[in-house]
N, C-alpha and C positions, 0 to 999 in steps of 0.2 A: 424414377425419371432420369436422374443423372446417370445412373448405370446404363439405361437404355441408350442415351446419347453417346456415352463412351463406347458402347458396343457398335453403334453405327459408324463411329469414327475410328474404330480399331485398325482398320486397314490403311489409314492415312497417317502422314506425319503431321499431327495436329496438336494444338494446345488449347485446353478448355478452361476458361475462367468464368466464374459466376458467383453472384452474391445471393442467389435464390436458395442454394443449399450450402450451408457453412460446415465444413468438415474440420475446422481449426481445432475444436475441442478434442476430437478424436485423435488428431495428429499429436497434439500437445501431450495427451495422456500417455502415448507410447514413448515420447521423448522423456517425460518425467520419470517413468519407470526405469529408463536407462540411466538417467542422472542419479536417481536414488540408489541404484546398484553400485555405481561408481563411488558415490559419497560414502556408502556403507563400508566399502573396501578401505577408503581413506581413513574413516573413523577407527576401524580395527587396527590399522597400521599405526596411527597416531597414538591411540591408547596403549598399544603394546610398547611403544617407545617411551611414553611419558609416565607410565605407571610401573610399580615394582612387583606386580603379581599378575599372572595371566588370567586368573579367575576374575579380575576386575573387569576385563573386556566383556565377559559373559554377563556379569551382574548389571553393568551399566547398559549393555545392549538390551537385555530383557526388560529393564526398567523403561527404557525409551520406547520399546515396541508396545508395551502396555499403554503408555501415554499417547502414542500415535494412533493406536486402534480406537481408544476412547475418543480422541479428537475427531477422527474421520467418521466414526460411527454416530456421533451426535450432530453432524453437520445438517442432517435432515431437519433438526429443530429450527434452523434458520429459514426454512422454506426453500429458498434458492440462494446460491452463491455464485460468484463470478468464476469462470473457468481459470482465470489468472490466479485468483486467490486459492482455488482448489489445487492448482498446479504447484505453487511454490510453498504452501503452508507446511507440508510435511518436511520438506527439505530445510526450510528455515527453522522449523521447530527443532530439528536435529541439531542444527548449528547453534541456535540460541540457547536451548534449554539443557543441552548435554552437560553443561558445567554443574548443574544442580546435583546430578548423580555423582559426578567426580568429587565435588566438595564433600558430600556426605561420606563417600567411600574413604577419602583421605582422613577425615575426622575419625571414622571407625577404626582405621588402622592405627591411629595414634592412641586411642583409648584401649584398643585390644592389647597393647603392650603391658597395661597395668590392671586390666579387669577381665573377668570371664566373658564368654561370648554374649550372654544375655545383657549383662550390665553395659558392655561396650556398645551394643546396638542402641540401648536406651539413652545412655549418656551422650554418645556422639550425635544422636538425633537432636537432643535438646541444645547442644552447642552449634549444630549445623543450621538449625532453623533461622536464627537471626541473620547469619551470614547469607544463606540462600534467599531469605526474604528481602534483604537489602539489594542483592543482585537482581532479583526478579522485579522489584519495584522500579528500578531504573529502566529496565527493558520495557515493562508495561507502560511506564511514563512516556517513553518515546512513542510507543504505539498509540497511546491515547490521543496524542497530538494529531494523528491521522483521522481521528473521529470528527475533527472540526473541518475537514475538507468538504467543499461543495461538490467536487467530482466524486460520485458515489463509489467508485472502485476503492478509494482510500478507506472510508469507513468499513466497507465490506472486508477488505484485507485486514484491517485493524481488528475487527471483531473475531475473525478466524484465528489470527495470531495470538490475541489475548486469550482466547479459549484454549489454544495450544499450550500457552505458558501455564494456564491454570491446571490443565490435566497433567502437565509435566510435574508441577508441584505436588499434585494429588498422588501421582505415581511414586515420586521420591519419598514423600512423607508416610504413605500408607502401604505401599507395595514393596518398596525396596528393603525396608527392615526385615520382611519375610525372606527375601532373597539372601540377605546377609546372614540370617540365622541358618538358612539351608546350606549356603556355600562358604560360610565364614571359615571353617576349618580347611576347606579347599584352597582358600586364599593363602593360608600359611604354607600349604604344601607346594604351591606354584609360584612362590616368590622367586624373583630374579634380580640381578644387579641393575639398578637404575641406569638407563641408557642416555638420559639427558644430562649433559655435563654442567658443572658450575660455570658461571660466567663472571668471575670477579673483575675481569678486564673492563666490562661495561660500567661497573660502579666506579672503578678507578678513572676511566675516561670521563665520567660525569663529574668527578671531583676536580680534575685538572682543567676541565673546559667550562666550569660553572659560570665564569664571567664572560665567556665567548659565545656559547650557544644561545642563551636567551636573547641577546641583541640580534643575532642572525635570524632567529626564529621570528622576532618581531618584524623584521624586514620581509621575510617570507609571508607572514600573515597579511601584510599590506598588499603585496603582489597577488596573493591568493584571493583576497577580497575583490580586487580589481578584475581579475580574470573570471572569477565565478559570477560576478555581476554581468559579465559579457558572454556568459555561456550561451552557445547557439541552440536555444530550446526550439523544438518544433512540436506541432500539435496534430500531426498526421503522419502516416507511414510512407508518404511518397518519396521522401529523401532518405529514409532509413534502410539499412541493409543488415543482414545477419551472416555469420561465417558459413552457415549451411542454409540451403533453400529447400523448401518442400515443393511438391508438385504444383500446388496452387500458386506459389510465388514465382516459380519458373514460368508457368503459363502466363501470368499477369505481366511479367517482365518481357517475355517474347512478344506478346500482343502490343505492349506499350512501345517497344523498340521498333516493331514492324509498321505499326499504324500510328498516325498522328493522334494525340490525345488532347482533349479540350476540357476545361473546367466547367462543370455544369452547376447552374443555380436554378432553383424553381421559385418563381414569383407567383404567389397566391393572392388573387384580387377578387373583389365581389363580382359575381357572375352576371351573365345575360346582358351586359352592356357592351356590345361589340364595337360600337363607335369609339367608346373610351379606351377599350383594349387596343384598337387600331392606332389611336393617338399615342398610347403608351409604347407600343411596339416601335413606332417611328422614332420616338425620343430615345429609346434604349439603343436602337440600331445606329443612332448618330454618334455614340461613344466609340472611340477607336479601340477600347478594350473589349468591345462586344463583337464576337465573330458572327453570330446569327441568333435569331429569336424564333422559337416555334410556339405558335399560339393559333387558336381558331381564327383569329383576325389576320394571321400572316400566311396561312396555308393556301397554296395555289390550288384552284379547282379547275374546271373546264372552261374553254373559251376565253382564257385570259382573265377570268374573274377569280377572286379569292373567296374562301368559304363565308367570310363575314360580310361580303359585299351585299348591299341591298338591291334587289332587282324588281322592276315593275313587271306586270303581267306580259307586256309585249317582249321585254328583254328575256324573260324566262321562256316564253314560247319560242323565240328564235334560238335560244341556247339548246333546248331539248327537241326542237323541230316539231312543236305541237301546234295545233290550231289555236289561233288567238282567242276564239270563243271558249275553247276548252280551258285555256290558261286563265281567262277571266273568271270562269266558273269555279276553278280550283281556288283562286284567290278569294272569291266571295265566300265560299264555304269555310276556308281557313279563317277569314275575318270573323265570321259568326262564331266559330268554335273558340276563338280567342277573345270574344266579346269586344271586337274592334268595330262596333256598329257605326261609328263616325266615318269610317272609311267607305262604308257602303253608301252613306248619305252624300259624302263629298265627291264620290266617284272612284270606282275600283281601279280605273286606269292609272291613277296616281299613287296607288297603294304599293309601297315598297317593303319587301320582306327579305331577311337575310337568306342567302342562297342555301346555306346548310339546313335551315329550318324547312325551307320549301322542298328541297330534295328529299328529306326524310318524310315529309308529309305526303309527297307523291308516291314514294315507295310503299307507304302504309296503305294508301288508297289502291294501289296496284294489287297488293296482297289481299285486300278486302274485295277485289273484283269490280270496283267502281271505275277503274281506268284500265284499259288494255293497251299494252305496248308490244310491238313485235320486232324481231330481228335485232338489228344493231342497237336500237333504242333500249330494248329490254336488257340486252347484255351489258351495255355501258351503265345503265341505271343500277343493275344488280351489283356490278363491281364497285360503283360509287357508294352504294349503300354500305357494303362491307367496310370500306375505308372510313366512311363517315362515322359509323357506329364505333369503330375502333378509336378514331380520333376523339369523339365525344367522351368515351370512357376514360381516356388518358388525360384529357385537357379540361373537361367540364365536370363539375359536381352539382349538388343540389343548390348550394348557396354561393359557392366560390368556383372560379376558373383558375387554371394553372397555365403559366407561361414557362417555357424552358429556355433559359438564357445561357448561351455557350460563350465563354470568355476565352480570350487569347492569353490570359494570365495563368501562372501556376496555381495549383490547388491551395497552397498556403503561402504566407508571406505578408509583410506589412502592406505592400501595394494592393494585394488582393483583398485584404481585410478592409482597407480604406474604401475600395471600390464597392464592396458589398454594402457599405453604408450609403454610398452614392445611389446605388440601385434602389435601396429601400426608400430613400428620400424622394427619388424621382417617382416611384410608384405611389407614394403617399400624396404627392401633389395632385395626382389625377383622382384620388379618392380621399379628399381631405376629411370627410366625416365618417369614414369607415376604416376598418382595420385591414392592413395588408401585411403579408408575411414573405420573408425571403429565407429559403432553406436550402441546404446542401452540405456537402462535406466541408466546403470553405467556411460557411457560417457556423457549423459545429466547431470547427477548429478556432474560429474567432471567439466563440463563447468560452472555449477551453482557455484561450489566452487571457481573457478578462478575468475568469475565475482563478486562474493560476496566480495572477498578480496578487490576489488577496490571500489565497490558500498558502502561498509560499511564506508570506510573513507570519500568518497565524500559526502554521505548523512549526516553524522555527522557534517562535517565541514561546509557544505552549510547551514544546518538548524541552526547551532549556529551563523554563520555570519549574516544570514538574521534577526534572532531574535535580535541579538546584535545591528544591525543598527536601527531597529525599536525602541528598548528600549533606545538607545543613544539619539534619538531625542524626545522620549516621556518624559524622565526624565531630559534631558539636563545635563547629568552627565556621565562621563566615568566609575566611580566606581560602581554606582548602577547596571547597566546591568551585569557587571561581577559577582557581588555578587548573583544576582537573578539567572543567568544562572548556576552558580556553584552549587546552591542547586538543581535545576531541573536536571542538568546533573549528579549530584550525585545520584539522584533518578533513573535515567536511568541505571547507572552502577550497582546499587544495584538490580534493576529489573532483569537484565540479569546475575548478579552474583549468584542469587539464584539457577537457574537450575544447575550450576556447583557444588554447595554445596550439593544438593539433588540428583545429577547424573540423571538429567532428560533431555532427548534429546529435542532440540528446532529446529523447521524448520527454515531455514535461512531467509526465507521471513518475518518471524515474527519480527525479530530484525530490519530489514530495515523499515518496515511499522510503527511499534509501537514506535521506537525511534523518528521518525519524528512527529508522532501524540502527543507523550508525551511531547516533547519539545515545540511544537506549542500550545498545549491546556493547559497543566498544568502550564505553565509559567504565565498564567493569575492569578492563585491563589497568586503567589508571587508578581505580579504587584499590586494587590489590597492592600496587606499589605504594600508594599514598598511605594506606592504613598500616602496612608493615613498617614503613619508614618512621611514621609518628610513634609507633610502638617501640622500635629499636632505639630511637634517639633518647629515650628515657634512661637507657642503661649503657649506652656506648657512645663513642665519639661520632660526629656527623659522617665522617668518611667511612668508617666501618658500618655505620647504620645504613648508608645507601648501598654499599657493596652487598651486605646481607639481604637487604630488601630486594635487590635485583636478582640475587641467587634464588631467593624464595619465590619470586613472582614469575620467573622465566618459564618453568614447566606449565603453570596455569595459562600464561599468555600463549605459549607454544601450542598447547592443546586446543584451547578455544579459538585462537586466531587462525591456526592452520585449517581447522575444520570449516570455519565460516568463510575464509578466503577461498579455500578449495571448492566449497559448495557454489560460491558465486561464479568462479571461473568456469566450472563445469557447466553451470546453467547457461552462461554466455556462449560457450563453445558448441553446445549440443542443441539447444532449443532453436526453433525457426520462427518463433513468435516474437515480434519486435519489442513489445512491452516487457515480456519476461526476459528477453535477451538483455535489454538495457538495465533492468533491475539487477540481474546477475552480474553483469560486467561492473556496474558501479559499486555493488556490495563487495566484490572481490578486490577491486582497486582501492576502495575506501578502507577496507579492513587492513590491507597491507600498509597503507599510509599511516593508519592509526597505530599499528604495531611499531613501525619505525619511530614515530613521534614519542610514544610512551616509553620506548626503550632508550632513545638517544637524545630526547629533549626534556621530557618530564622530570627525570632525575635532577638535571641542572636547575630547573625551575623550582623544585622542592628545596634544593640546597640554598638557593637565594631567597626563597620565600618562607622559610620555616619560622622566621621571626614574625612575619605577618600572620602566619597560621596561629602561632602561640598567642599573639596579642588580640586576635579576633575569636579566641576560643571562649566557650561559655559552658556552664554546667547545668544540666537539667535536674529538676527535683526528683529524688528517687521515689518510686512508687511501691517499693517493697520495704520490709521491716527487718530489723535485726533483734535478736534476743540472746543474752548470755547471762547465765546465773545458775543457781541451784534451787532445788525445791520441787514442788509439783507444778507441772506445766501441761495444759491441754492444747494439743496440736491438731489442727484440722486444715490441711491444705498441702500445697506443693512446697517442700522444704529441702534445704541442703545444709548439712552441718554435722555436728558431733553430738551423739547421745551415748556416752560410754562406748563409742565406736562411730563409724561413719554412717550417715544416712543420706540418701539422695532419691527422691521419688515422692509419690503421693502417700502421705502418712496420716492416719487418723487415730488418735488415742491419747492416752495420758502418760506423761513421762515423770517419774519420781527419781530425781537424781540430778547430776550436772548436765547442762545443755548449752550448746553454743550453736544457734540456728540462724539461717538466712531464709526468711520467708519470701517466696516468690508469689504465692497467692494463698488466700485463705485467712486464717487468724491464729493468734497465739494468746492464750489467757493464762497469766501466772496467778496462782491462788494467793490470797492475802495471808501473810504470816500473822500469828497471834502475838499481840503486843508489839513492842518496838516503836521505832520512830514513825509517826503517821505520814511524814513526807516520803519515806522510803516505800511505805505501802502504796502510796499514790503512784509513784514511779513504776513500781512493779506491776501494778494493775493496768497501766496505760502506757506502754512503750510508744515513743513518738515516731512518726513516720519519717523514714529516711535517715535516722540517726541510730547509733549503736546504743543498746540498752543493756546494762549489767544488773543482774539481781544481787542479792546479798546486802551487805551493809555499806554500799557505796553512797557517798554524800556529795 
């Protein structure tokens, strides 16, 4: 149908805009393919710069491709997904989960220096799993917060991204080891000099400004909170724009600029009471915010009458130029068919019927052959019938009637939202015992606004709490998670304070989605620095510890941050869909702000807060067991240690000799020696959980 209309208008300078056929998903699919291609090029370039072997790029790339195919191929299990979720999931999966493959690859290269290929793959995987698990948990924690949103796009996108993270982990843990076995030797042959320089100046800058930057950051946080609370959120597309416009947007803009546009509300009220509708129309038209009202009760008919006006037989006969006797007969038959027998008794001359009902009744009788009209009468009645039927289909239902209320107000805004409440209250006064409804784009946006006020708080609190719990057990310190989260939450406040400064409207969905992603993903940058600093400080001075921590973290932050920021920027520059554009722009801007803060603010905060971190640290009880001694030992489980040589892996059997084992899972049973101290036999038979146990004659 749309193609046929376009063919008819092909010879004219025309712009076509319609909501009957939505081609947005098709347009977005083409744009996403272009964005994905650009992001893939950026990923290859970044990995080439930040890794020390060219084969890394192929291994990481193949691992991601497997994860992306699994994620896209299982989307049908969800039934239906939003085209917004479908559009950004693959790109964000690439930006969020690529780190997992990089972490495993780096671990593998470390272990390969001292082990053969097979052992390096196995050992590096066992060491990478906790690190990758912690990283993925923070990301998933931020995404889980989106599940609590009332606006259903949030849970839809959260489910798809969580699924994407799961398949990324699946691909790294189960598929990537095979790629490393296949291409492990190729990695050695394609080594090159690392292209990412050391950045000791950043660590030195942190040391010398450790008393200056934190107070400045505190002031910036206060300002960021103020501006982010005043961020100009909007709940519709009418004030939003994108760097590029598709054909539909160009047509809508040209039509809007050429012709005046009005805001439309539909007021749905109980039907068939034309007198009450007419009274409601008069009340609505009295408001200065109302431009016009279209309803059965307000539509002009012929002879100066409106369709809902009730006419007597004489008035109807004069209007259609019928014989008065014929009009009386029509009214009498109409009264009998509608069981209005009292009208026949009291006198049909005083029986008044709405003009629209009588006109349709007459046309029905003409079709049945009971009434014959000729010439002008027949033509005018046929034309009136077509318009009446169209009007009834648009404005009348079986139980409810609809009024179209055109406002002089914009489609969104606090004034418009307040007036929709006024319209609803006015309609309810006319139907106090029945339900009335006010619908339209403005009311939809008003509902979005009310749900956003709740969703914004819920998403922020839930994402912070989930990430806080993950970090609490990761660092085993109450102080460290607070410091890390403070920096990233500060980046979020700054991210959404910026639009308030430059007076740029932000679609409300952008804040809900991006704040969750930013908290879940960008916190990884802070974790890398925080964990390395706490490890370094045990063996070196604080200044050297922060310098080495920044040198170590910089390649990881550069890799992950560049890819995520570039993905967001490309999405914002290429897509023409306002929701996706806003998400991409905010992700790109927020990631860059997070990188700056973790590089030039977090180190100073760690230097000042390391005592707080130390004082709030705690130790978790160990869930594994240690065994050291000689004699016969039955081992069944995952162990690491020495049995006349090194052992690491799943071992099941009996050892007769000296053993020093670290049990990760399973059990160790030392056989009872004959004779000797009974207390020693008891200790050897039952090593205590979480403590070192030595066999032999220890007392």
